[in-house]
C-alpha positions in Angstrom: 17.4 -38.1 -20.5 18.2 -40.1 -17.4 16.1 -40.2 -14.2 18.2 -37.6 -12.4 17.8 -35.1 -15.3 14.1 -35.7 -15.4 13.8 -35.1 -11.7 15.9 -32.0 -11.9 13.7 -30.7 -14.7 10.6 -31.5 -12.7 12.1 -29.7 -9.7 12.7 -26.6 -11.9 9.1 -26.7 -13.1 7.8 -27.0 -9.6 9.9 -24.1 -8.4 8.6 -22.0 -11.3 5.0 -22.9 -10.3 5.7 -22.0 -6.7 7.2 -18.6 -7.6 4.2 -17.9 -9.9 1.8 -18.8 -7.1 3.7 -16.6 -4.6 3.6 -13.7 -7.1 -0.2 -14.1 -7.6 -0.7 -14.1 -3.8 1.5 -11.1 -3.3 -0.4 -9.2 -6.0 -3.7 -10.2 -4.4 -2.6 -8.9 -1.0 -1.4 -5.6 -2.5 -4.8 -5.1 -4.2 -6.6 -5.8 -0.9 -4.3 -3.4 1.0 -4.9 -0.7 -1.7 -8.7 -1.3 -1.4 -8.5 -0.9 2.4 -6.6 2.3 2.1 -9.1 3.7 -0.3 -12.1 2.8 1.9 -10.5 4.2 5.0 -9.5 7.4 3.1 -13.1 7.8 1.9 -14.4 7.3 5.4 -12.0 9.9 6.8 -12.7 12.4 4.1 -16.4 12.1 4.7 -15.9 12.5 8.4 -13.9 15.7 7.7 -16.7 17.1 5.6 -19.2 16.5 8.4 -17.3 17.6 11.5 -15.0 20.6 12.0 -13.7 19.0 15.2 -12.9 15.7 13.4 -11.3 17.6 10.5 -9.1 19.6 12.9 -7.9 16.4 14.6 -7.2 14.7 11.3 -5.2 17.8 10.1 -3.2 17.8 13.3 -2.3 14.2 12.8 -1.5 14.7 9.1 0.7 17.6 10.0 2.8 15.3 12.2 2.6 12.3 9.8 3.3 13.8 6.4 6.9 14.7 5.8 7.0 15.1 2.0 5.9 18.5 0.8 4.2 17.1 -2.3 2.0 15.1 0.1 1.4 18.0 2.5 0.2 20.2 -0.4 -2.7 17.8 -1.0 -4.1 18.7 2.4 -3.3 22.4 2.4 -0.6 22.0 5.0 2.4 24.3 5.1 5.6 23.1 3.5 8.4 21.9 5.6 11.6 23.8 5.0 14.6 21.6 4.5 17.9 22.1 6.1 
């Protein structure tokens, strides 16, 4: 194997390591984002249990935000008729 071939092989290995590191970082960020969503959701649900006014505001916002009927059903919102 000549020097060029060795360097090309080394480049290939480095690119694979870079891709693996990027994948690990991406997975780490996805997990952090999921944890943030869970914690915010728990806080909002707790607030909804403790305050009718807060619950009403959240439901109004959800009614505007949620467009998929399968999601709306989770919060007892009326289905959106398609068409």
